N, C-alpha and C positions, 0 to 999 in steps of 0.2 A: 504494500500500500504506500502511496506517496505521502509526504508530510501533510499535505492538505487533501483530504479525501474528496473525490469528485462524485457527486450524486446526480444521476440522471432522473429527472422528474417528468413522467409522461402522464399528462392530465389535460383533458380538453376544456374543462371549466376554467376560464381565464382568472376569475377572482380567486378560486381555490389555489390554482397554480401559483399566482403571484404571492398569496399569503404564505404558502408552504415554502416557496423559494426564499422569500424575505426572512422567514423564521430560520431556515437552515443557514443562509448566508450570515445572519446575525450571530450564529454559533461558530462561524469560521469555516464552514464547508463551502466548496466550490460547487455551484449548481448549474447544470445544463438543462434547459427546458425544451419540451416538445408537446405539441397540442394534438398529435394524432399518432397512430401506430406506425404509419409509414415514416413519419419524421423521427419517431423514437428509434426505429430500427437503424436509420442512417446515423443518428447521433451515437447510438450504442457502438456501432462499428468504428466511428471516428474518434470518440473520446475515451473509450474503454473505461467506463465508470467503476468506482469501488462499490457502489450500491445503486440499485434500480428501484425507484418508487413508481408504482404503476396503478392507474385507474383501470378497472375492468370494463367500464362502459364507454369505450372509445367509439368515435363516430364512423371510423372506416374499417374496423376489424375487431373480432372477438378477442378480448384480453387474454382468455385462457390459451388460445392458439398462439398468441404472441409469446406467452411464457414458455410454451412447449418448444417453439422454434428457437427462442433465445437460449434455452437450456442446452440445446444441441452443441453450441460452441462456447458457452460461458457458464461458469459456476458462481458468478457474482451474486451476492445475496439480493433477494427480491422482496420488497415490502409492498403489499397490496393496500391501496386506499380505495374503498368502495362503499357505495350506499347500499349494496346488497347485504342484508343482514341474515338471510337464510343460512342455516347450517350447511346445506348442500353446496352453496356457493363457496363457502370457506373450504370445505373438504375438497371440492373440485380444483380450486386454485392451488391448494397445498399439494394435492396429488400431481398436478401439472408441473410443479417445481418451485412454487413460491415458498419463502421461508417464514413469512409472518403476514398477518392480516389485521388491518385496522379499519373499523367501520366509521362512516361519516354519519353525523358530525363527530369530530374527535377533538380532544384537548391538545394544545400545543405541547404541554409538558409530557404527555404520553407519547406523542409523535417523536419528540426528541429522545425520549428514553428508548423507544423501539429502535430508532436509527443508531443510537450509540451502541446498543446491545448487539445489533447485527454486525456492525463494523468491528466490534471487539472479537466476536466469534469467528469472523472470516479469517482464513489462513493468510499469512503474509504473501504467499505466492499462490494465486488462484489459477485454475485451468481456464485460459482463454485462448482458444484456437484462432487461427486466421479465419476471417469470415468468408473465405472462398475455399471450395473443395474441388480438386481436379481429379478426374479418372478417365482413362481411355481418351476419347476425343470430346468428353463432356466437361462442363464446368458448372458448379453451383455457386451462385452469388447469394450468400445467406442474408446479406443486408437488404438487397432489393428483391429477394425471393424470385430470382430469375435463373432458369436452367437453360443452358445452350449446348448444342452439339455441333461440332465443327464450325463454331461461330454463329450458328443459326439458332434463334430462340425456340425452345420447345414449349408447347402448350400443355401444362400439367394442371390437373385439378388440385384443389387445396389438399385433399387427402393424399394424392399421389406425391405432391411435393413434400409433405411432412413425412411420408413413408420413406421416400428416397433420402432425405437429409438425415433421418434417424439411422438408416442403414449405413450411409456413406460416412457418417461421423464415427462409426465403430468398425473400421476396416479389420477384417480377419476374425472378428468376434461373432459367435453365434448368438443371435437374438431370438429368444423363444417366441412362439405364437402369442403367449400370454403377455410377454413384455411389450411386444409391438402393439397389440390390441389395447393394452392399458395406456400406453403413452399417446396413442393417436386418437382413440375413441373413448377412453375412460373405462372405469371399472364395470359399467353395465354391459360391456361388449367382450369381456375377456374369454368367453367360451365360443365365440363365433369364428372359428378357424376358416370356414368356407368363405366368409365375407373377406377375410384377409387374402386368401388365395386369389380371389377375383381381382382385387386391386393390384396385387403383385403381378398378375398376368398382364393387366393393362399397362402397368408401368414398364414391364419388360418390352412391350411392343414399341415403346417410345425411345428407350435408351439403349437397347441391345441391338447389335448388328444382325444377329440371328436369334430372335426371341426364343425359338425352340431349343437352342443350345446357348444358354446365357453364359456370359463371361463374368458379369459383375454381381448379379443377384442370384446367389446359389442356394438351392434348396437343401436343407438338412432334414431328411425324411423323418417325419414324426416328431420333430423338435421345433424347427423354425427356419430362419434364413441367415445366411452369412454373406457379407459384402466383400467382394474382391476388387480392389482398385485396378 
């Protein structure tokens, strides 16, 4: 961690964003602001923050999916600020990779306490991969969520993109059906292996030169899939 921790604040409500930013800056933190998921992803890749504070109700993207994608290449602590008070919302965010959850409205003192605790618990050297992944003639731009093959952009659905990036960020490692289903669809889908096979088949059609003889997404029969760069 740097001497002055950098906090990325992704919040679309301007008044809340300005209040939180001013509060954090008053405590000596450097704050980078973003008003949308797209802007937040770009800032995350550019400034490599020490902590991410995220609102789930963003105008351009589901905050849960934002967490899942970010977790692929960064283990930086994530604090959720959300008006969603239901227990299922908290559980879903934590399962996706968030570290803490604070509901709106919140007190400034509690916010600062949560921020301080997360920064203290974070290891000095955190896992932050480069936000691009290259394999074969394909490239994944994790910041802009763009996949290209031989320089030409590929059209992937949101599920196909998240499946690909999860596999590609774990080269050589066998990911079980359950792990993939949990990370991409959540705990309600952990037994639906056939659903996963369909999406893997569609993804192979787009990234493999010979989909019937895949080089990159390999099947581990009865277990799951392994990614070979």
